[in-house]
MDAnalysis code that builds the backbone (N, CA, C; Angstrom):
import MDAnalysis as mda
import numpy as np

u = mda.Universe.empty(336, n_residues=112, atom_resindex=np.repeat(np.arange(112), 3), trajectory=True)
u.add_TopologyAttr("name", ["N", "CA", "C"] * 112)
u.add_TopologyAttr("resid", np.arange(1, 113))
u.add_TopologyAttr("resname", ["MET", "PRO", "ASP", "PRO", "THR", "GLU", "LEU", "ILE", "PRO", "LEU", "PRO", "ASP", "ALA", "ALA", "GLU", "LEU", "LEU", "GLY", "ILE", "PRO", "ILE", "THR", "LYS", "VAL", "HIS", "GLN", "LEU", "LEU", "LYS", "ASP", "GLY", "GLN", "LEU", "VAL", "VAL", "THR", "THR", "ASP", "ASP", "ALA", "GLY", "ARG", "ARG", "VAL", "LEU", "PRO", "ARG", "ALA", "PHE", "VAL", "ALA", "GLY", "GLY", "THR", "VAL", "LEU", "LYS", "ALA", "LEU", "PRO", "SER", "VAL", "ILE", "THR", "LEU", "LEU", "ARG", "ASP", "GLY", "GLY", "TYR", "THR", "ASP", "SER", "GLU", "ILE", "ILE", "ASP", "TRP", "LEU", "LEU", "ARG", "ALA", "ASP", "ASP", "SER", "LEU", "PRO", "GLY", "THR", "PRO", "VAL", "GLN", "ALA", "LEU", "ALA", "GLU", "ASN", "ARG", "GLY", "THR", "GLU", "ILE", "LYS", "ARG", "ARG", "ALA", "GLN", "ALA", "ALA", "ALA", "PHE"])
u.atoms.positions = np.array([
    [158.514, 95.992, 97.303],
    [157.222, 95.277, 97.685],
    [157.167, 94.140, 98.422],
    [156.144, 94.247, 99.249],
    [156.179, 93.166, 100.236],
    [155.873, 91.574, 99.665],
    [156.293, 90.583, 100.175],
    [156.045, 89.292, 99.798],
    [154.537, 88.916, 99.918],
    [153.692, 88.571, 98.875],
    [152.625, 88.271, 98.970],
    [152.213, 86.988, 99.579],
    [153.165, 86.103, 99.633],
    [153.063, 84.879, 100.431],
    [153.285, 84.993, 101.953],
    [153.768, 86.206, 102.282],
    [154.191, 86.557, 103.685],
    [152.765, 86.219, 104.509],
    [153.048, 85.459, 105.667],
    [151.899, 85.277, 106.321],
    [151.875, 86.273, 107.574],
    [150.700, 87.025, 107.542],
    [150.433, 88.139, 108.496],
    [149.293, 87.953, 109.509],
    [149.609, 88.417, 110.769],
    [148.481, 88.390, 111.841],
    [147.182, 89.075, 111.493],
    [146.233, 88.709, 112.116],
    [144.747, 89.142, 111.945],
    [144.624, 90.704, 111.961],
    [145.375, 91.411, 112.946],
    [145.422, 92.769, 113.207],
    [145.985, 93.492, 112.036],
    [147.132, 92.934, 111.466],
    [147.668, 93.439, 110.203],
    [146.623, 93.290, 109.061],
    [145.999, 92.198, 109.010],
    [144.952, 92.029, 107.936],
    [143.992, 93.097, 107.896],
    [143.249, 93.340, 109.218],
    [142.362, 94.512, 109.669],
    [142.886, 95.668, 108.928],
    [144.310, 95.923, 109.215],
    [144.824, 97.344, 108.946],
    [144.729, 97.358, 107.450],
    [145.143, 96.296, 106.743],
    [145.150, 96.520, 105.056],
    [143.732, 96.676, 104.646],
    [142.847, 95.856, 105.216],
    [141.655, 96.001, 104.603],
    [140.754, 97.534, 105.170],
    [141.397, 98.120, 106.234],
    [140.747, 99.210, 106.691],
    [139.652, 99.147, 107.721],
    [139.531, 97.898, 108.294],
    [138.301, 97.569, 108.965],
    [138.612, 97.074, 110.530],
    [137.608, 96.948, 111.416],
    [138.163, 96.632, 112.605],
    [138.217, 95.188, 112.712],
    [139.030, 94.866, 113.527],
    [139.698, 93.466, 113.825],
    [138.451, 92.318, 113.864],
    [137.016, 93.049, 114.346],
    [135.919, 92.431, 114.438],
    [135.535, 91.877, 113.279],
    [135.419, 92.720, 112.272],
    [135.094, 92.441, 110.812],
    [135.768, 91.303, 110.410],
    [137.208, 91.293, 110.592],
    [138.033, 90.089, 109.921],
    [137.469, 88.927, 110.472],
    [137.215, 88.897, 111.966],
    [136.510, 87.696, 112.375],
    [135.479, 87.418, 111.749],
    [134.532, 88.253, 111.597],
    [133.370, 87.879, 110.736],
    [133.665, 87.477, 109.377],
    [134.531, 87.993, 108.564],
    [134.873, 87.377, 107.103],
    [135.478, 85.859, 107.343],
    [136.247, 85.605, 108.396],
    [136.555, 84.422, 108.745],
    [135.292, 83.444, 109.001],
    [134.410, 84.023, 109.702],
    [133.407, 83.074, 110.021],
    [132.508, 82.791, 109.024],
    [132.413, 83.739, 108.118],
    [131.572, 83.806, 106.918],
    [132.263, 83.006, 105.702],
    [133.485, 82.376, 105.768],
    [134.116, 81.725, 105.041],
    [134.742, 82.592, 103.831],
    [135.074, 83.913, 104.050],
    [135.506, 84.869, 102.945],
    [136.976, 84.824, 103.168],
    [137.428, 84.336, 104.263],
    [139.132, 84.378, 104.577],
    [139.231, 82.895, 105.205],
    [140.438, 82.658, 105.038],
    [140.825, 81.301, 106.075],
    [142.182, 81.409, 106.550],
    [142.512, 81.153, 107.658],
    [143.771, 81.394, 108.369],
    [144.450, 80.100, 108.653],
    [145.600, 80.175, 109.014],
    [146.364, 79.022, 109.702],
    [146.978, 79.533, 110.887],
    [147.943, 78.845, 111.300],
    [148.612, 79.209, 112.821],
    [150.120, 79.146, 112.337],
    [150.976, 80.394, 113.034],
    [152.324, 80.286, 112.760],
    [153.183, 79.669, 113.918],
    [154.439, 79.596, 113.774],
    [155.060, 79.041, 114.973],
    [154.942, 79.505, 116.357],
    [154.436, 80.908, 116.321],
    [154.170, 81.306, 117.719],
    [152.724, 80.967, 118.209],
    [152.094, 80.170, 117.213],
    [150.669, 80.053, 117.517],
    [149.593, 81.120, 117.399],
    [150.105, 82.136, 116.565],
    [148.965, 83.120, 116.214],
    [148.324, 82.727, 114.935],
    [147.226, 83.306, 114.761],
    [146.291, 83.167, 113.678],
    [146.686, 83.997, 112.539],
    [147.384, 83.382, 111.286],
    [147.888, 84.262, 110.290],
    [147.137, 83.820, 108.861],
    [147.282, 84.461, 107.954],
    [146.869, 84.499, 106.590],
    [147.736, 85.245, 105.821],
    [147.820, 84.640, 104.520],
    [148.655, 85.227, 103.495],
    [148.369, 86.694, 102.929],
    [149.443, 87.583, 103.083],
    [149.210, 89.035, 102.722],
    [148.442, 89.144, 101.510],
    [148.605, 88.297, 100.528],
    [148.108, 88.621, 99.103],
    [146.510, 88.284, 99.168],
    [146.006, 87.652, 100.146],
    [144.437, 87.650, 100.330],
    [143.764, 88.954, 100.573],
    [144.635, 89.891, 101.230],
    [143.988, 91.212, 101.308],
    [145.019, 92.320, 100.862],
    [145.842, 92.108, 100.152],
    [146.975, 93.164, 99.863],
    [146.200, 94.535, 99.042],
    [145.373, 94.295, 98.254],
    [144.604, 95.163, 97.600],
    [143.820, 96.072, 98.476],
    [143.640, 95.787, 99.752],
    [142.550, 96.539, 100.597],
    [141.164, 96.124, 100.414],
    [141.097, 95.081, 99.825],
    [139.779, 94.165, 99.787],
    [140.223, 92.655, 99.821],
    [139.122, 91.981, 100.027],
    [139.641, 90.396, 100.019],
    [139.766, 90.093, 98.437],
    [140.490, 89.138, 98.279],
    [140.990, 89.159, 96.870],
    [139.677, 88.348, 96.112],
    [139.542, 89.039, 94.768],
    [138.230, 88.584, 94.239],
    [138.348, 87.108, 93.746],
    [137.003, 86.398, 93.925],
    [137.015, 85.000, 93.678],
    [137.569, 84.219, 94.804],
    [138.284, 84.626, 95.796],
    [138.539, 83.958, 96.727],
    [137.669, 83.156, 97.637],
    [136.630, 83.855, 97.932],
    [135.555, 83.341, 99.089],
    [135.002, 81.852, 98.202],
    [135.007, 82.084, 96.740],
    [134.247, 81.012, 96.183],
    [135.434, 79.777, 96.041],
    [136.631, 80.190, 95.804],
    [137.497, 78.931, 95.845],
    [137.641, 78.222, 97.189],
    [137.540, 79.050, 98.220],
    [137.581, 78.552, 99.692],
    [136.227, 77.579, 99.794],
    [135.124, 78.067, 99.296],
    [134.020, 77.221, 99.537],
    [134.160, 75.894, 98.719],
    [134.547, 76.026, 97.588],
    [134.808, 74.632, 96.611],
    [135.881, 73.664, 97.385],
    [136.839, 74.342, 97.803],
    [138.006, 73.614, 98.404],
    [137.545, 72.715, 99.737],
    [136.751, 73.681, 100.573],
    [136.034, 73.154, 101.814],
    [134.931, 72.144, 101.446],
    [134.293, 72.267, 100.501],
    [133.219, 71.284, 100.087],
    [133.929, 70.027, 99.571],
    [135.152, 70.091, 99.117],
    [135.924, 69.047, 98.891],
    [136.781, 68.320, 100.060],
    [136.474, 68.949, 101.116],
    [137.150, 68.396, 102.494],
    [138.371, 68.964, 102.769],
    [138.941, 69.900, 102.123],
    [140.285, 70.580, 102.476],
    [140.080, 71.227, 103.687],
    [141.055, 71.214, 104.607],
    [141.083, 72.083, 105.889],
    [141.704, 73.510, 105.369],
    [141.525, 74.481, 106.382],
    [141.839, 75.632, 105.941],
    [143.303, 75.821, 105.923],
    [144.392, 75.106, 106.424],
    [145.766, 74.999, 106.224],
    [145.895, 74.600, 104.900],
    [145.177, 73.402, 104.468],
    [145.463, 72.841, 103.212],
    [144.814, 73.699, 102.075],
    [144.094, 74.339, 102.339],
    [143.592, 75.492, 101.360],
    [144.579, 76.599, 101.249],
    [145.335, 77.003, 102.238],
    [146.113, 78.008, 102.149],
    [147.278, 77.467, 101.482],
    [147.877, 76.254, 101.776],
    [148.840, 75.565, 101.067],
    [148.513, 75.545, 99.437],
    [147.327, 74.905, 99.042],
    [146.994, 74.708, 97.746],
    [147.019, 76.075, 96.918],
    [146.624, 77.129, 97.584],
    [146.696, 78.520, 96.995],
    [148.224, 79.000, 96.766],
    [148.965, 78.744, 97.816],
    [150.365, 79.227, 97.373],
    [151.197, 78.262, 96.749],
    [150.847, 77.180, 96.353],
    [151.707, 76.456, 95.646],
    [151.893, 76.667, 94.329],
    [153.100, 76.642, 94.027],
    [153.461, 77.117, 92.402],
    [153.074, 75.934, 91.439],
    [152.352, 76.368, 90.277],
    [152.104, 75.217, 89.488],
    [152.557, 75.858, 87.932],
    [153.340, 75.018, 87.187],
    [153.984, 75.355, 86.147],
    [152.881, 75.542, 85.072],
    [151.876, 75.045, 85.141],
    [150.670, 74.896, 84.142],
    [150.015, 76.401, 84.292],
    [150.040, 77.167, 85.351],
    [149.360, 78.284, 85.399],
    [150.125, 79.719, 84.743],
    [151.270, 79.906, 84.494],
    [152.090, 79.741, 85.794],
    [152.020, 80.481, 86.885],
    [152.881, 80.296, 87.855],
    [152.666, 80.966, 89.291],
    [151.917, 80.267, 90.203],
    [151.285, 80.720, 91.065],
    [150.558, 80.065, 91.969],
    [149.173, 80.414, 91.839],
    [147.909, 79.771, 92.403],
    [146.673, 79.852, 92.080],
    [146.353, 81.528, 92.727],
    [147.003, 81.807, 93.860],
    [146.623, 83.143, 94.611],
    [147.081, 84.116, 93.597],
    [148.304, 84.154, 92.821],
    [148.773, 84.965, 91.988],
    [147.708, 85.299, 90.866],
    [147.314, 84.124, 90.259],
    [146.159, 84.181, 89.213],
    [144.743, 84.761, 89.662],
    [144.430, 84.630, 91.029],
    [143.246, 85.223, 91.503],
    [143.603, 86.830, 91.366],
    [144.854, 87.117, 91.745],
    [145.096, 88.476, 91.955],
    [145.251, 89.182, 90.399],
    [145.534, 88.320, 89.380],
    [145.651, 88.681, 88.058],
    [144.126, 88.680, 87.396],
    [142.968, 88.410, 88.190],
    [141.753, 88.328, 87.666],
    [141.692, 87.203, 86.858],
    [142.233, 85.870, 87.193],
    [142.027, 84.840, 86.387],
    [141.191, 83.695, 87.357],
    [140.130, 84.288, 87.958],
    [139.555, 83.589, 88.929],
    [138.750, 82.454, 88.480],
    [138.170, 82.344, 87.207],
    [137.670, 81.376, 86.529],
    [138.314, 80.125, 86.278],
    [139.545, 80.279, 85.935],
    [140.617, 79.268, 85.618],
    [140.663, 78.597, 87.158],
    [140.957, 79.372, 88.288],
    [141.408, 78.836, 89.598],
    [140.111, 78.251, 90.155],
    [138.956, 78.822, 89.943],
    [137.779, 77.953, 90.432],
    [137.604, 76.475, 89.649],
    [137.809, 76.747, 88.566],
    [137.759, 75.215, 87.736],
    [138.670, 74.227, 88.308],
    [139.955, 74.706, 88.516],
    [140.926, 73.859, 89.158],
    [140.578, 73.277, 90.517],
    [140.213, 74.387, 91.409],
    [139.802, 73.993, 92.615],
    [138.361, 73.079, 92.654],
    [137.632, 73.112, 91.614],
    [136.598, 72.248, 91.642],
    [137.164, 70.832, 91.266],
    [138.164, 70.720, 90.355],
    [138.892, 69.428, 89.981],
    [139.550, 68.968, 91.359],
    [140.156, 69.764, 91.979],
    [141.028, 69.353, 92.976],
    [140.079, 68.576, 94.143],
    [139.062, 69.285, 94.232],
    [138.006, 68.897, 95.481],
    [137.292, 67.571, 95.181],
    [137.313, 67.268, 93.794],
    [136.749, 65.952, 93.753],
    [137.385, 64.908, 92.725],
])
């Protein structure tokens, strides 16, 4: 199984979502996804955000909450991938397990 925290370039995200790269750019513009840059300067995002062939459920709301709280896109990705013993796991794993309400609550608390 691929590592869900693996950072993948945008063309790979488009392929996993089954959409053209232009639609991935639109998802980024609309705040449905966030990216960071890798060591080579490419725009990348965690595989877990799109692994199921769709954008992870509740991810856009969490992105909005954290952005409203002043988080940068890289900080949002770090927050989503950081292990939290009280969850257990990471916020992105909880989103994948359909525990979005808890993560949105935590994002709101983290942002303010």
